[in-house]
C-alpha positions as CSV (number, residue, x, y, z in Angstrom):
1,M,32.6,-46.5,-161.9
2,A,30.4,-46.1,-164.9
3,D,26.7,-46.9,-164.4
4,L,25.8,-49.3,-167.2
5,K,22.1,-48.8,-166.6
6,G,21.0,-52.3,-167.4
7,T,23.5,-53.0,-170.1
8,T,25.7,-56.1,-169.6
9,V,29.3,-56.3,-170.9
10,T,30.8,-59.8,-171.1
11,W,34.4,-60.3,-171.9
12,L,35.1,-63.5,-174.0
13,G,38.9,-63.3,-174.1
14,H,41.3,-61.3,-176.3
15,A,39.2,-58.5,-177.9
16,T,36.0,-60.4,-178.2
17,V,33.2,-58.8,-176.2
18,H,29.4,-59.4,-176.0
19,I,27.1,-56.5,-175.1
20,A,23.4,-56.9,-174.2
21,T,21.4,-53.7,-173.7
22,A,18.5,-53.4,-171.2
23,K,16.1,-53.6,-174.2
24,G,17.6,-56.8,-175.4
25,T,19.8,-55.7,-178.3
26,S,22.7,-58.3,-178.6
27,I,26.0,-57.1,-179.9
28,L,29.2,-59.2,-180.5
29,I,32.5,-57.4,-181.1
30,D,35.4,-59.0,-182.9
31,P,34.4,-62.7,-182.8
32,F,37.5,-64.8,-182.2
33,I,36.3,-68.1,-180.8
34,E,37.5,-71.5,-182.1
35,Q,41.2,-70.6,-182.1
36,N,41.1,-68.2,-179.2
37,P,43.0,-69.7,-176.3
38,K,41.3,-67.5,-173.8
39,F,37.7,-68.1,-175.0
40,P,35.9,-69.4,-171.9
41,K,35.4,-73.2,-172.1
42,G,31.8,-74.3,-172.2
43,Y,30.5,-70.8,-173.0
44,K,27.8,-70.7,-175.6
45,L,27.0,-67.6,-177.5
46,P,23.4,-66.3,-177.2
47,E,21.0,-67.5,-179.8
48,K,20.2,-63.9,-180.6
49,I,23.0,-61.8,-182.0
50,D,21.6,-58.8,-183.7
51,L,24.9,-57.1,-184.6
52,I,28.5,-58.1,-185.1
53,L,31.0,-55.2,-185.0
54,A,34.3,-55.8,-186.7
55,T,37.1,-53.4,-185.9
56,H,39.6,-54.6,-188.5
57,G,40.5,-57.6,-190.7
58,H,43.2,-59.5,-188.7
59,G,42.4,-63.1,-188.0
60,D,42.3,-62.7,-184.2
61,H,39.4,-60.4,-184.7
62,V,37.3,-61.8,-187.6
63,A,38.2,-65.5,-187.6
64,D,34.7,-66.5,-186.7
65,L,32.8,-63.6,-188.1
66,V,31.4,-65.4,-191.2
67,H,30.3,-68.5,-189.3
68,V,28.6,-66.5,-186.4
69,A,26.9,-64.1,-188.8
70,T,25.5,-66.8,-191.1
71,T,24.5,-69.0,-188.2
72,H,22.8,-66.3,-186.2
73,G,21.5,-64.1,-189.1
74,S,23.4,-61.1,-187.7
75,T,24.0,-57.8,-189.3
76,V,27.8,-57.1,-189.6
77,V,29.0,-53.5,-189.2
78,G,32.4,-52.2,-190.0
79,M,34.7,-50.4,-192.5
80,V,33.2,-50.5,-196.0
81,E,36.1,-52.5,-197.5
82,L,35.9,-55.1,-194.7
83,M,32.2,-55.4,-195.3
84,G,32.9,-56.1,-199.0
85,W,35.1,-59.0,-197.9
86,A,32.4,-60.3,-195.6
87,Q,29.8,-60.2,-198.4
88,S,32.2,-62.1,-200.6
89,K,32.3,-64.8,-198.0
90,G,28.5,-65.2,-197.9
91,V,27.4,-62.7,-195.2
92,K,24.0,-61.4,-196.3
93,K,23.5,-58.4,-194.0
94,T,26.2,-55.8,-193.7
95,V,26.5,-52.1,-193.0
96,G,29.7,-50.6,-194.5
97,M,30.7,-47.4,-192.9
98,N,33.7,-45.1,-192.7
99,L,35.4,-43.1,-190.0
100,G,33.2,-40.5,-188.4
101,G,30.0,-42.1,-189.6
102,S,27.1,-43.3,-187.4
103,W,24.3,-45.7,-187.9
104,K,21.2,-46.4,-185.8
105,H,19.8,-49.8,-184.9
106,E,16.9,-50.1,-182.5
107,D,18.1,-48.6,-179.2
108,V,21.8,-48.2,-180.1
109,T,23.8,-45.8,-182.3
110,I,27.0,-47.2,-183.7
111,S,29.8,-44.8,-184.5
112,L,33.0,-45.7,-186.3
113,V,36.0,-43.9,-185.0
114,E,39.8,-43.8,-185.7
115,A,42.3,-46.4,-184.6
116,K,46.1,-46.6,-185.3
117,H,46.9,-50.1,-186.5
118,S,46.7,-52.1,-189.8
119,S,43.9,-54.2,-191.3
120,G,45.1,-56.7,-193.8
121,I,43.0,-59.9,-194.2
122,D,44.8,-63.2,-194.7
123,G,43.6,-64.4,-198.1
124,G,45.8,-67.5,-198.2
125,S,48.0,-66.7,-201.1
126,Q,47.7,-62.9,-200.6
127,I,46.9,-60.2,-198.1
128,I,43.6,-58.5,-198.8
129,Y,43.1,-54.8,-198.0
130,G,40.5,-54.5,-195.3
131,G,40.1,-50.8,-195.2
132,E,41.3,-48.6,-192.3
133,P,41.3,-50.1,-188.8
134,A,38.7,-48.6,-186.5
135,G,37.1,-48.5,-183.1
136,F,33.5,-48.3,-182.1
137,V,31.4,-46.0,-179.9
138,I,28.2,-47.6,-178.9
139,T,25.6,-45.1,-177.6
140,V,22.7,-46.9,-175.9
141,D,19.4,-45.0,-175.7
142,N,18.8,-44.0,-172.0
143,G,22.0,-46.0,-171.2
144,P,25.7,-45.8,-171.3
145,V,28.1,-44.7,-174.0
146,L,30.7,-47.5,-174.6
147,Y,33.9,-47.4,-176.5
148,H,35.7,-50.4,-177.9
149,A,39.1,-49.3,-179.2
150,G,39.9,-52.3,-181.4
151,D,43.6,-52.6,-181.9
152,T,45.4,-49.3,-181.5
153,S,48.2,-47.3,-180.1
154,V,47.4,-44.3,-178.0
155,F,46.8,-41.1,-180.1
156,L,46.1,-37.5,-179.1
157,D,42.9,-37.4,-181.1
158,M,41.3,-39.7,-178.6
159,Q,40.4,-36.4,-177.0
160,L,38.1,-35.8,-180.0
161,I,36.3,-39.0,-179.2
162,R,35.8,-37.7,-175.7
163,D,34.5,-34.3,-176.9
164,L,32.2,-35.8,-179.6
165,Y,30.7,-38.8,-177.8
166,Q,31.5,-38.6,-174.0
167,P,32.1,-42.3,-173.4
168,Q,32.0,-43.4,-169.8
169,F,33.2,-47.0,-170.3
170,A,36.1,-48.1,-172.5
171,M,37.4,-51.5,-173.6
172,L,41.1,-50.9,-174.2
173,P,44.0,-53.2,-175.4
174,I,46.8,-53.3,-172.9
175,G,48.9,-56.3,-174.2
176,D,51.7,-54.3,-175.9
177,H,53.7,-55.5,-179.0
178,Y,50.8,-55.3,-181.5
179,T,48.9,-52.6,-179.6
180,M,49.5,-50.1,-176.8
181,G,50.7,-51.5,-173.5
182,P,49.6,-50.6,-170.0
183,R,51.3,-47.1,-170.0
184,G,49.8,-46.1,-173.3
185,A,46.4,-47.5,-172.4
186,A,46.4,-45.5,-169.2
187,L,47.1,-42.3,-171.1
188,A,44.4,-43.3,-173.6
189,A,41.9,-43.6,-170.7
190,K,42.8,-40.1,-169.5
191,Y,42.4,-38.6,-173.0
192,L,39.0,-40.3,-173.3
193,G,37.7,-39.0,-170.0
194,V,36.2,-42.4,-169.1
195,T,35.5,-43.5,-165.6
196,T,35.8,-47.2,-166.1
197,V,38.0,-49.4,-168.3
198,L,37.8,-53.1,-169.2
199,P,41.3,-54.2,-170.2
200,I,41.4,-56.5,-173.3
201,H,43.8,-58.0,-175.8
202,Y,46.4,-59.2,-173.3
203,G,47.6,-62.6,-172.1
204,T,46.2,-64.5,-175.1
205,F,49.7,-65.2,-176.6
206,P,53.1,-65.0,-174.9
207,V,54.1,-61.9,-176.9
208,L,51.2,-59.9,-175.3
209,T,53.0,-59.2,-172.0
210,G,51.0,-56.2,-170.7
211,T,49.1,-56.9,-167.5
212,P,46.1,-55.4,-165.6
213,E,48.4,-54.9,-162.6
214,E,50.7,-52.7,-164.6
215,F,47.7,-50.9,-166.0
216,V,46.3,-50.2,-162.6
217,K,49.6,-48.9,-161.4
218,S,49.8,-46.5,-164.4
219,L,46.4,-45.1,-163.5
220,E,47.1,-44.5,-159.8
221,G,45.6,-41.2,-158.7
222,S,43.5,-40.8,-161.8
223,G,40.2,-41.8,-160.3
224,I,39.7,-44.2,-163.2
225,T,38.4,-47.7,-162.2
226,V,39.9,-50.8,-163.9
227,K,37.6,-53.8,-164.1
228,A,39.9,-56.8,-164.9
229,I,37.5,-59.7,-165.1
230,S,38.1,-63.2,-166.3
231,P,36.9,-64.4,-169.7
232,G,33.2,-65.3,-169.4
233,E,32.5,-62.9,-166.6
234,S,30.2,-59.9,-167.0
235,L,29.9,-56.3,-165.8
236,R,26.5,-54.9,-165.2
């Protein structure tokens, strides 16, 4: 199992994850709260949210981005087109990036990496282009290297993420239908060379049928640890 070295990872249901580093940097990934059936009841977000990372523009990943960012004064980080949309909705602090780029904030380096998905934003009467979908590598100074895949299928170039960033801990979708399922996620974990995986993006809606049990079975003999926690629980 990966040593998180004082970093805390809290799963908040679906693809929403909160990360707190040992030095106190607070990071929220893909905020989907009010309409998220798996968001833990009674859970209150930390008052301090320094960064919001947005993997792509689908509603189940950015539905609460604008509200959280404006309420907490957070800096939002993501694909440049998606950040343009966030600015148009009143978000004051954004960092627009593109694939392969990195940006440093305090004790963390945020790197935007490839994902295989789509990224249209529901604009009501039209679908707005949200730029390419992405994943994030979060490198904590004197701490772990974390990878949040966003929504994606497995792809061979995950091995480049392994070679470039050496993540130890991955947050991978396993639900199937809109993303890779358990078998694909197991192969992704092997390509990435990680030691520990937090399964995400499953069980939220009936169509997301992949399960942690299937995921564990697909990883038998690999030496990779699956940490299937309940929404609201944390790994340290």
